[in-house]
LUMKOL-564134 format. One line per field, with one value per residue: residue number from 1; residue in one letter; x, y, z of N, C-alpha, C in turn. Coordinates in steps of 0.001 Angstrom, whole numbers, plus 500000, padded with zeros to 6 digits. Layout:
residues N
num = [NUM ...]
residu = [A ...]
n_x = [X ...]
n_y = [Y ...]
n_z = [Z ...]
ca_x = [X ...]
ca_y = [Y ...]
ca_z = [Z ...]
c_x = [X ...]
c_y = [Y ...]
c_z = [Z ...]
END
This chain:
residues 84
num = [1 2 3 4 5 6 7 8 9 10 11 12 13 14 15 16 17 18 19 20 21 22 23 24 25 26 27 28 29 30 31 32 33 34 35 36 37 38 39 40 41 42 43 44 45 46 47 48 49 50 51 52 53 54 55 56 57 58 59 60 61 62 63 64 65 66 67 68 69 70 71 72 73 74 75 76 77 78 79 80 81 82 83 84]
residu = [M L S R P A I S A I T L T F L I S L L P I A T K A R Q D T H V K G Y T R K G N T P V R S Y K R K A P N K T K L D N Y G T K G N L N P N T G K V G K E D R F T G K G E R R]
n_x = [523088 521431 521820 519481 519898 521263 519352 517491 518986 519331 516670 515992 517776 516747 514168 514837 515986 513760 512597 513248 511692 509072 508782 509145 506838 504998 505616 505409 505022 506788 505594 506567 506249 504376 503355 500182 498051 497524 499193 498879 500181 501087 501665 504310 503697 502890 502001 500379 502072 501118 498668 496618 494142 491344 490626 492451 493160 493688 491611 489331 486113 485777 488455 491309 493320 496552 498319 496902 494650 492101 488989 488220 485990 485221 483487 483986 483947 483126 484652 483757 482883 480838 477417 475552]
n_y = [302027 304980 308259 310591 313352 312789 311442 313483 315289 313848 313590 316303 316975 315343 316464 319057 318412 317864 320309 321698 320193 320583 323380 323781 322782 324756 326963 329641 329467 330603 331802 332120 334868 334841 334537 334588 332994 335058 337032 338125 339375 337831 338613 337711 335833 334950 331868 329584 326642 323558 321396 318809 319819 322085 323910 325755 327405 330513 331389 330245 330484 332733 333002 335191 336728 337548 338841 340198 341238 340410 338732 335300 333409 330907 327786 325646 322875 322097 323698 325518 328818 331513 331717 334121]
n_z = [586733 585772 587111 588588 587695 585297 583761 583505 581981 579608 578791 578417 576344 574308 573967 573124 570707 569210 568639 566110 564315 565227 564965 562227 561049 561554 560066 557633 554076 551277 548251 544982 542665 539588 536108 534731 532226 529418 530173 532766 535672 538796 542064 544369 547384 550817 552356 554574 555616 554119 555620 557160 557900 557699 559497 560524 558463 556783 555163 556207 557701 560360 560928 560788 558374 558964 557286 555299 556525 555992 556631 556941 554795 554050 554475 557265 556911 554320 552692 550942 549840 551251 550291 548537]
ca_x = [521854 521663 521356 518351 520333 521634 518093 516934 519793 519009 515305 516057 518452 515797 513111 515426 516207 512475 512170 513227 510579 507829 508691 509051 505451 504190 506153 504773 505709 506849 505243 507136 505340 504355 502495 499081 497728 497097 500213 498467 501172 500650 502763 504682 502942 503141 500857 500733 502496 499951 498438 495428 492922 490937 490208 493421 493493 493288 490362 488210 485226 486163 489891 491771 494621 497366 499055 496025 493588 490798 488364 487891 484573 484948 482927 485036 483900 483006 485677 483108 482606 479450 476533 474834]
ca_y = [302779 306414 309127 311450 314457 312260 311173 314794 315848 313081 313980 317672 316920 314759 317438 320137 317900 317859 321672 322043 319495 321240 324739 323740 322517 325946 328078 330051 329097 331705 331421 333086 335460 334187 335181 333743 333101 336406 337920 338765 339060 337512 338923 336666 335938 333927 331064 328623 325345 322685 320346 318018 320409 323378 324755 326805 328154 331922 331593 329615 331398 332973 333257 336458 336660 338622 339527 341067 341795 339910 337687 334135 333222 329529 326891 324827 321465 321894 324473 326407 330155 331862 332015 335370]
ca_z = [586675 585586 588191 588248 586818 583984 583057 583167 580892 578396 578407 577915 575047 573360 573701 572337 569348 568511 568336 564679 563666 565634 564439 560771 560679 561759 559300 556394 552852 550329 546887 544033 541693 538288 535120 534271 530802 529097 530729 534014 536707 540153 542996 545321 548627 551835 552760 555606 555125 554051 556607 556842 558434 557142 560607 560821 557253 556850 554442 556898 558425 561750 561025 560228 557720 559528 556230 554499 557356 555541 557429 556132 554497 553641 555477 557877 556546 552876 552010 549975 550331 551556 549157 548780]
c_x = [522188 521111 520209 518780 520704 520387 517447 517677 519487 517619 515294 516700 517516 514718 513625 515650 514913 512018 512199 512075 509274 507706 508571 507608 504587 504614 505288 505642 505674 506538 505756 506056 505434 503430 501448 498952 497214 498014 499761 499475 500515 501844 503096 503916 503342 501854 501322 501181 501282 499892 497119 494130 492619 490635 491170 493845 492977 491939 489145 487433 485654 487642 490242 493146 495468 498135 498192 494946 492204 490315 487978 486395 484224 484404 484020 485082 483821 484099 485095 482816 481135 478681 475749 473508]
c_y = [304268 307208 310004 312648 313985 311988 312496 315420 315144 313477 315373 317714 316374 315769 318607 319684 317878 319257 322022 321385 320218 322634 324751 323549 323769 327116 328402 329609 330287 331163 332505 333636 334738 334962 334182 333831 334505 337459 338699 338394 338767 337759 337720 336904 334830 333154 330109 327326 324408 321694 319668 318603 321741 324370 325899 327601 329579 332158 330997 330630 331504 333246 334561 336267 337823 339415 340523 341752 341323 338785 336545 333957 331790 328706 325951 323402 321226 322615 325439 327745 330385 332115 333263 335367]
c_z = [586580 586774 587695 587377 585412 583144 582625 581996 579577 577884 577802 576530 573977 572980 572851 570896 568538 568085 566845 563930 563974 565033 562921 560328 560776 560887 558084 555221 551914 548936 545949 543107 540364 537352 534651 532754 530540 529701 531963 535100 538053 541063 543870 546621 549585 552068 553841 554958 555139 555209 556274 557382 557760 558248 560887 559585 557365 556181 555114 557712 559887 561944 560323 559610 558225 558470 555471 555330 556959 556453 556496 555960 554112 554797 555984 557336 555041 552116 550986 550636 550613 550273 549514 548114]
END
């Protein structure tokens, strides 16, 4: 039978091994610049790594984009912007 310190060490090692997985999911993704049709250049930019929710996107109403300082205007559930 394993001693209590041995179990704690195994548990700690397991939890530390999960850190790269947890931190990778939260990272930003770098998008390279490109040229649109008509030779319009688009600068490179950062965006959040994709996930299955719209609630944490920078463009969602109530969220602030830390890179640009703009406030999101898209509806949380439909993904559509505000109508004026």
